[in-house]
GUPA-539728 format. One line per 2 residues: number of its first residue (from 0); for each residue x, y, z of C-alpha. Coordinates in Angstrom, 1 decimal, m for minus. Example, Ala and Ser with C-alpha at 12.3 -4.5 7.8 and 13.67 -1.06 7.14 Angstrom:
0	12.3,m4.5,7.8; 13.7,m1.1,7.1
end
This chain:
0	149.6,94.7,110.0; 145.8,94.7,110.5
2	144.2,97.3,112.6; 141.8,96.5,115.4
4	138.1,96.5,114.4; 136.2,99.7,115.0
6	133.7,99.9,117.9; 130.9,99.9,115.3
8	132.3,96.7,113.7; 132.5,95.1,117.2
10	128.9,96.2,118.0; 127.6,94.8,114.7
12	129.5,91.5,115.2; 128.3,91.2,118.9
14	124.7,91.9,118.0; 124.8,89.3,115.2
16	126.3,86.7,117.5; 123.8,87.3,120.2
18	120.8,87.3,117.8; 122.0,83.9,116.6
20	122.3,82.7,120.2; 118.8,83.8,121.1
22	117.2,82.6,117.8; 114.3,80.3,118.6
24	114.3,81.1,122.3; 111.0,82.3,123.7
26	112.5,83.9,126.8; 116.0,85.1,127.8
28	117.3,85.2,131.4; 118.3,88.5,132.9
30	121.8,87.1,133.4; 122.1,86.4,129.7
32	120.9,90.0,128.9; 123.5,91.3,131.4
34	126.3,89.4,129.8; 125.3,90.8,126.4
36	125.1,94.4,127.7; 128.4,94.2,129.5
38	130.0,92.9,126.3; 128.6,95.9,124.5
40	129.2,98.5,127.2; 132.8,99.5,126.4
42	131.9,100.0,122.7; 128.9,102.3,123.4
44	130.5,104.2,126.3; 130.4,107.9,125.5
46	128.0,107.2,122.6; 124.3,108.0,122.6
48	123.6,104.3,122.9; 125.2,104.2,126.4
50	121.9,105.4,128.0; 119.9,102.5,126.4
52	122.5,100.0,127.6; 122.5,101.5,131.1
54	118.7,101.5,131.3; 118.5,97.9,130.2
56	121.1,96.9,132.8; 118.9,98.4,135.4
58	115.9,96.4,134.0; 117.9,93.2,134.4
60	117.9,93.7,138.2; 114.1,94.2,138.2
62	113.0,91.5,135.8; 112.8,87.7,136.0
64	112.7,87.1,132.3; 112.8,89.0,129.0
66	111.0,87.8,125.8; 113.4,87.2,123.0
68	111.4,89.7,120.9; 112.2,92.4,123.5
70	115.9,91.6,123.4; 115.9,91.5,119.6
72	114.2,94.9,119.6; 116.9,96.3,121.9
74	119.6,94.9,119.6; 117.9,96.5,116.6
76	117.8,99.8,118.4; 121.5,99.6,119.2
78	122.3,99.0,115.6; 120.0,101.7,114.3
80	121.3,104.1,116.9; 124.8,104.3,115.4
82	126.1,107.8,115.4; 126.1,109.6,112.1
84	129.5,109.7,110.5; 131.3,112.9,111.0
86	132.3,114.9,107.9; 135.8,116.2,108.0
88	136.1,119.9,107.1
end
């Protein structure tokens, strides 16, 4: 029986799918950014990336558009912000 993918694997897969979706787009709507962030939220909850996702959710209420470069930068930060693996003692 296969185990469910880890949160990190789901984040990586989600980011890859959304990067592909936004490829070639100049701008991204706040509702599309919200959809992405809500899709990621459960996997980053309790993680140091949760603050970034929450902050961006607030921005989606205040903004009319996001450049695709901004969204790609956020996605890169979320991938780079992965917690360091813990070392078992």
